[in-house]
C-alpha positions as CSV (number, residue, x, y, z in Angstrom):
1,X,0.0,0.0,0.0
2,X,1.0,3.6,-0.4
3,X,1.8,5.7,2.7
4,X,3.5,8.9,3.8
5,X,6.5,7.9,5.8
6,X,9.6,9.4,7.5
7,X,12.8,8.0,9.0
8,X,14.2,11.1,10.6
9,X,12.8,14.2,12.4
10,X,12.5,17.4,10.4
11,X,10.2,19.7,8.5
12,X,7.9,18.4,5.7
13,X,10.7,17.7,3.4
14,X,11.5,14.5,5.4
15,X,8.2,13.0,4.3
16,X,7.9,10.8,1.3
17,X,5.3,8.6,-0.5
18,X,6.4,5.0,-0.3
19,X,5.0,1.5,-0.8
20,X,4.9,-0.4,2.5
21,X,3.2,-3.5,3.8
22,X,-0.5,-3.3,4.7
23,X,-0.9,-3.4,8.5
24,X,-2.5,-6.4,10.2
25,X,-5.1,-5.6,12.9
26,X,-4.5,-6.8,16.5
27,X,-7.1,-8.6,18.5
28,X,-9.0,-5.4,19.5
29,X,-8.2,-3.4,16.4
30,X,-10.0,-2.5,13.2
31,X,-8.3,-2.3,9.8
32,X,-9.6,0.7,7.9
33,X,-9.5,1.5,4.2
34,X,-8.6,5.1,4.6
35,X,-10.7,7.6,2.6
36,X,-9.5,10.8,4.3
37,X,-7.3,12.0,7.1
38,X,-7.3,15.2,9.0
39,X,-4.2,17.4,9.4
40,X,-3.7,18.9,12.8
41,X,-0.9,20.4,14.9
42,X,0.0,17.1,16.5
43,X,1.1,15.8,13.1
44,X,3.7,18.6,12.9
45,X,4.9,18.0,16.4
46,X,5.4,14.2,15.7
47,X,7.0,15.0,12.4
48,X,9.6,17.4,13.7
49,X,10.0,15.9,17.2
50,X,9.4,19.4,18.6
51,X,9.3,20.4,21.3
52,X,11.6,17.8,22.8
53,X,8.9,17.2,25.4
54,X,7.1,15.3,22.6
55,X,10.0,12.9,22.2
56,X,10.1,12.3,26.0
57,X,6.4,11.5,25.9
58,X,7.1,8.5,23.7
59,X,7.4,9.6,20.0
60,X,11.0,8.4,19.8
61,X,14.1,10.1,21.2
62,X,16.4,10.2,18.1
63,X,14.0,9.3,15.3
64,X,10.2,8.7,15.0
65,X,9.0,5.6,16.7
66,X,6.2,5.3,14.1
67,X,7.2,5.9,10.5
68,X,3.7,6.7,9.0
69,X,2.2,10.1,9.8
70,X,-1.4,11.0,10.4
71,X,-3.8,10.6,13.3
72,X,-7.3,11.6,12.3
73,X,-9.0,9.1,10.1
74,X,-12.3,8.4,8.2
75,X,-12.9,5.4,6.1
76,X,-14.5,2.0,5.7
77,X,-13.8,-1.1,7.9
78,X,-11.9,-3.6,5.9
79,X,-11.4,-6.3,8.6
80,X,-11.6,-6.6,12.4
81,X,-9.7,-8.4,15.1
82,X,-11.2,-11.4,16.9
83,X,-12.1,-9.3,20.0
84,X,-13.9,-6.5,18.1
85,X,-17.6,-6.4,18.8
86,X,-18.8,-2.9,17.7
87,X,-17.8,-2.9,14.0
88,X,-17.9,-5.1,11.0
89,X,-16.5,-4.9,7.5
90,X,-18.2,-2.3,5.4
91,X,-19.0,0.1,8.3
92,X,-18.1,3.7,7.7
93,X,-16.2,5.0,10.7
94,X,-14.2,8.0,12.0
95,X,-11.7,8.4,14.8
96,X,-8.0,8.3,15.7
97,X,-5.2,6.0,14.9
98,X,-1.5,5.9,14.1
99,X,-0.6,6.3,10.4
100,X,-3.7,7.6,8.7
101,X,-1.7,9.1,5.8
102,X,-1.9,5.8,4.1
103,X,-4.3,3.6,2.1
104,X,-4.9,1.4,5.1
105,X,-4.5,2.0,8.9
106,X,-5.2,0.1,12.1
107,X,-7.2,1.7,14.9
108,X,-8.2,0.5,18.3
109,X,-11.9,-0.3,18.5
110,X,-12.4,2.2,21.4
111,X,-10.9,5.1,19.3
112,X,-13.6,4.8,16.6
113,X,-17.3,5.6,16.1
114,X,-19.7,5.2,13.3
115,X,-19.4,8.1,10.8
116,X,-22.3,10.6,10.9
117,X,-24.5,9.8,7.8
118,X,-24.7,13.4,6.8
119,X,-20.9,13.9,6.5
120,X,-18.6,13.1,3.7
121,X,-15.4,11.2,4.5
122,X,-13.4,14.5,4.1
123,X,-15.7,16.2,6.7
124,X,-15.6,13.3,9.1
125,X,-11.8,13.2,9.0
126,X,-11.7,16.8,10.2
127,X,-13.5,15.9,13.5
128,X,-11.8,13.4,15.7
129,X,-8.9,15.3,17.3
130,X,-9.9,18.9,16.7
131,X,-13.6,18.4,17.5
132,X,-12.9,16.3,20.6
133,X,-10.3,18.9,21.8
134,X,-12.8,21.7,21.5
135,X,-15.5,19.7,23.3
136,X,-13.2,18.7,26.2
137,X,-11.9,22.2,26.5
138,X,-15.3,23.8,26.7
139,X,-17.3,21.2,28.6
140,X,-14.8,19.3,30.8
141,X,-12.1,21.9,31.5
142,X,-14.2,25.1,31.0
143,X,-17.5,23.9,32.4
144,X,-19.3,26.2,29.9
145,X,-22.8,27.2,30.9
146,X,-25.7,28.8,29.0
147,X,-25.6,32.6,28.9
148,X,-21.8,32.8,29.6
149,X,-19.6,35.0,27.6
150,X,-17.0,32.9,25.8
151,X,-14.0,34.1,23.9
152,X,-12.4,31.7,21.4
153,X,-8.9,32.7,20.5
154,X,-7.9,31.2,17.1
155,X,-11.6,30.9,16.1
156,X,-10.9,30.3,12.4
157,X,-8.5,27.4,12.9
158,X,-9.1,23.6,13.3
159,X,-10.0,23.5,17.0
160,X,-11.4,27.0,17.1
161,X,-13.9,26.5,14.3
162,X,-15.4,23.6,16.3
163,X,-15.2,25.5,19.6
164,X,-17.3,28.4,18.2
165,X,-20.0,26.1,17.2
166,X,-20.0,24.0,20.3
167,X,-20.0,27.0,22.6
168,X,-23.1,28.3,20.8
169,X,-24.7,24.9,20.9
170,X,-24.2,24.9,24.7
171,X,-26.0,28.3,24.9
172,X,-23.1,30.6,25.4
173,X,-22.6,34.1,23.8
174,X,-19.5,33.6,21.6
175,X,-16.8,36.0,20.5
176,X,-14.3,34.8,18.0
177,X,-10.8,36.2,17.7
178,X,-9.2,35.7,14.3
179,X,-7.6,37.4,11.3
180,X,-9.8,39.7,9.1
181,X,-9.7,37.1,6.3
182,X,-11.4,34.5,8.5
183,X,-14.0,36.8,10.0
184,X,-16.8,35.8,7.6
185,X,-16.2,32.1,8.4
186,X,-16.2,32.6,12.1
187,X,-19.4,34.7,11.9
188,X,-21.0,32.0,9.8
189,X,-20.1,29.4,12.5
190,X,-22.2,31.2,15.1
191,X,-20.0,33.9,16.7
192,X,-22.1,36.8,17.8
193,X,-19.0,39.1,17.7
194,X,-15.8,38.7,15.7
195,X,-12.6,40.6,16.6
196,X,-9.6,41.1,14.2
197,X,-6.6,40.5,16.4
198,X,-4.4,42.7,14.1
199,X,-6.6,45.7,14.9
200,X,-7.8,45.2,18.5
201,X,-6.1,44.1,21.7
202,X,-8.6,41.7,23.1
203,X,-6.7,41.2,26.4
204,X,-6.5,44.9,27.3
205,X,-9.1,44.5,30.0
206,X,-11.8,46.5,28.2
207,X,-14.0,43.4,27.9
208,X,-14.3,40.5,30.3
209,X,-15.3,36.9,29.5
210,X,-16.5,34.1,31.7
211,X,-14.5,31.6,29.7
212,X,-11.6,31.9,27.3
213,X,-10.5,29.0,25.2
214,X,-7.0,29.9,23.8
215,X,-6.2,27.7,20.8
216,X,-3.6,29.9,19.2
217,X,-0.8,32.3,20.0
218,X,1.4,32.7,23.0
219,X,-0.1,35.6,25.0
220,X,1.2,35.7,28.5
221,X,-1.0,34.4,31.3
222,X,-1.0,37.8,33.0
223,X,-2.5,39.4,29.9
224,X,-5.1,36.7,29.3
225,X,-6.3,37.1,32.9
226,X,-7.1,40.7,32.2
227,X,-9.8,39.6,29.9
228,X,-11.4,37.2,32.4
229,X,-14.1,38.0,34.9
230,X,-12.9,37.7,38.6
231,X,-13.9,34.1,38.7
232,X,-13.6,33.3,35.0
233,X,-11.9,30.3,33.5
234,X,-9.0,30.2,31.0
235,X,-8.3,26.9,29.1
236,X,-5.1,26.7,27.1
237,X,-5.1,24.3,24.2
238,X,-1.7,23.1,23.0
239,X,1.2,25.5,22.5
240,X,3.1,27.1,19.7
241,X,6.3,29.1,19.6
242,X,8.7,29.1,22.5
243,X,11.9,27.1,22.9
244,X,12.8,23.7,21.5
245,X,12.4,22.0,24.9
246,X,8.9,23.0,26.0
247,X,7.7,25.1,23.0
248,X,4.6,27.0,23.9
249,X,3.4,24.3,26.3
250,X,5.1,26.0,29.2
251,X,2.0,28.2,29.6
252,X,-0.2,25.1,30.0
253,X,2.2,23.8,32.6
254,X,2.3,27.0,34.6
255,X,-1.4,27.8,34.4
256,X,-2.6,25.3,37.0
257,X,0.1,26.4,39.4
258,X,-0.8,30.0,39.2
259,X,-4.5,29.1,39.6
260,X,-3.8,28.0,43.1
261,X,-3.1,31.6,44.1
262,X,-5.8,33.5,42.2
263,X,-9.6,33.4,42.1
264,X,-9.7,32.6,38.4
265,X,-9.4,29.1,37.1
266,X,-6.4,28.7,34.8
267,X,-6.1,25.3,33.1
268,X,-4.0,23.6,30.5
269,X,-5.9,21.0,28.5
270,X,-4.6,17.5,28.0
271,X,-7.1,16.1,25.4
272,X,-8.0,12.4,25.6
273,X,-9.1,10.4,22.6
274,X,-12.4,9.0,23.8
275,X,-15.1,7.1,21.9
276,X,-17.8,8.6,24.0
277,X,-16.8,12.1,22.9
278,X,-16.9,11.0,19.2
279,X,-20.4,9.9,19.7
280,X,-21.4,13.2,21.3
281,X,-20.0,15.1,18.4
282,X,-21.7,12.7,15.9
283,X,-25.1,13.5,17.6
284,X,-24.5,17.2,17.4
285,X,-23.4,16.9,13.8
286,X,-26.4,14.8,12.8
287,X,-28.6,17.4,14.6
288,X,-27.1,20.1,12.4
289,X,-25.6,22.0,15.3
290,X,-22.0,21.4,14.2
291,X,-20.6,21.3,10.7
292,X,-16.9,20.7,10.1
293,X,-15.3,23.7,8.3
294,X,-12.9,22.5,5.6
295,X,-10.3,25.0,4.4
296,X,-8.5,22.9,1.8
297,X,-8.1,19.3,0.6
298,X,-4.9,17.7,-0.7
299,X,-4.3,14.3,-2.3
300,X,-2.2,11.8,-0.3
301,X,0.9,12.4,-2.3
302,X,0.8,16.1,-1.4
303,X,0.5,15.5,2.4
304,X,3.8,17.5,2.9
305,X,2.2,20.5,1.3
306,X,-0.9,20.0,3.4
307,X,1.2,20.2,6.6
308,X,3.0,23.3,5.3
309,X,-0.3,25.0,4.5
310,X,-1.8,24.2,7.9
311,X,1.3,25.5,9.6
312,X,1.2,28.7,7.6
313,X,-1.9,29.8,9.5
314,X,-4.0,30.7,6.4
315,X,-6.4,27.7,6.5
316,X,-10.0,28.5,7.1
317,X,-11.0,25.7,9.4
318,X,-9.4,22.2,8.8
319,X,-7.0,20.9,6.3
320,X,-7.7,17.4,5.0
321,X,-5.8,14.7,3.0
322,X,-7.8,12.4,0.7
323,X,-6.7,8.9,-0.1
């Protein structure tokens, strides 16, 4: 089968399209004929091995532990292991796995759910990590409530585009922070107010929010707190920029410590890949409350370009690779 592989850490130039053996599912695994795969920041971190914290977490110290890139997947079940009970060949599924930039990939049964019938494979592939991250950030870490004022920083990106829709679905008043070029998208997703970060300083204290979900940038915690109500909640999703050891993740590490000494709740999100959350998102999607925003689609052989495009910050919503 064809797959996007790498043998050394580096930028997108280390990736290449290669013929490799088709994987064999384990006892509790599902073999998926991949139709589409989402592109998210985690792919870049695993590709580059940056920050070094990612290597210490198990991606491989000197070279990638797993050669095939890609994590978000949507496709059809080709075969199942002997212990699999929820799926059978022919089922259309979406979820997370290792190595989704390939014609076939194996995923654990508990990392998959049936694909919403009203989504294409491309749309479904955009959901698993970005959608679940937004859901957990708002619901689990942020405890979002109806009527609250919610600010989504990075509202036009992969996680942010889901967060805007989910916050609205939960009954919140949503403000999206993004570039001017993404304002129409963010407004169409349900944001009642859209702020261009190049023209306004959203953390100058002029406006206060009950919940801030920060999915982009590296604004200091001290400045983000200015935009929170006295007992508001800040949830930091991921981290970009910073040094090679911790990258931008240092804010997420420091936030809970600072939270011990202030009235505001400051949290760094560690997103977990859970089947139950995929099902929650599927229900919201089938009800028409959430629609994946796809910025651009690339064929499998152009996966390196897809990653470059995603990292460039110009994507409106999610970037997807088709197989």
